C-alpha angles and dihedrals in degrees: 000000000000132000093010090150090062093071106072095153091058090047092051092049091049091050091052090046091050089053090054092048094049089048089053089052093052092045090056092048093048092048091060098032096101094059107021121069117238094243092055091049091051092050094053093039091053096041095054093039086067092070099064091038094053093043090051092051091047092052088053090046091239099119122130098354092064090063094067108113139190093186108058093154090049089053090048092052094045093045093046092052091045093049091049089049089053091052091054095042094048090047091052094054089061089064102032138053112265090247094056093044089051092048091054090052087057088067091076096092090052092052088045091056090052092047091052088060098043100038107024100034094241122160118273098229135183089260093055093046091050091047092053094047094048093045093050091048090051092049091051093050091048100044110029100062092055101043096105093045091045094066092080104035102042094242093133089054088051091054091050093048093047093049091049089049090054091047092052091045088056089052090051091050092049088054089050088054089060101042097039088078088077105012130076124238088242094057092045092052095042097050092044091055092046093050092046090051091050091048090053092047089053088067092063093098088057089064132272128213124251101246126226119217090258094051092047090050091050092051091049089050091049089058095045091047092047095049094045090045091055091052092048092048091048092052093043092060091046094053100042140032118258090240091057093050097045096084090054091064083086090056091048089058092056090077097059091045090054091045092052092049100042103034104029103024092235115146122216111266122229089235091059092050091050095043095046099075093040097051096040091047086056090049090050092051091050090050094047092049093056116031081179087093091075094063091055084079095043130081 
């Protein structure tokens, strides 16, 4: 495709759409989290995410040729980190409002900026330092006021799980940075979903729940939302610069706030409102420092 970067409006609309789709995915996971084990949720989410991904690749005439790989171990490492991140993130949403779990996931670019310095020998710039300071300040504002109240409701555990999920997501994205030199976006997405599904299936001996029709439908929807959200996010970063999309991270977080309020009756906490601008400003700085992030979503 040519001149993809000349369509910022389309990129912005796709970014907002991807936020709504990922929120739908987390809402479905949270709705079944009391009865359905995390591994079982991950299996169904990953299995049904394959359908939109494969259809998308077929429309672009990239299936199955896009799945050819010269870096199988790189795919295994990226997919393993991604699957572990999904375990932690899905576990966190059982303890936290969808909005707070989503906000923690947004920390991944900040951790990625730190990892680029520690693991890849990249320069520790003003942008990265600012991103780290803002992200840590946001974490403190979000977590510290509720520490005493968290002892009984598991919220502190949710914060820990969500942060670990973001850290592992950053590791997965750093791996993508390495393997995307030779691998297509389609192969990276496909193998990640397959490995995540197998990881979820491996938890079957630990005991899975007997699903009702409603629970099964929600898990199917979580996969369809997740797969479609990945496609929308991929196209958004192909149509628009990262710096143009960064402000719309705020818009993407409107969806989980609405979902918490309307579907779960959870009001927005003051800590979330204070942490939101700090953490997303850190994310924006990390994105502006390394426009490399945009090609993680490009072929």
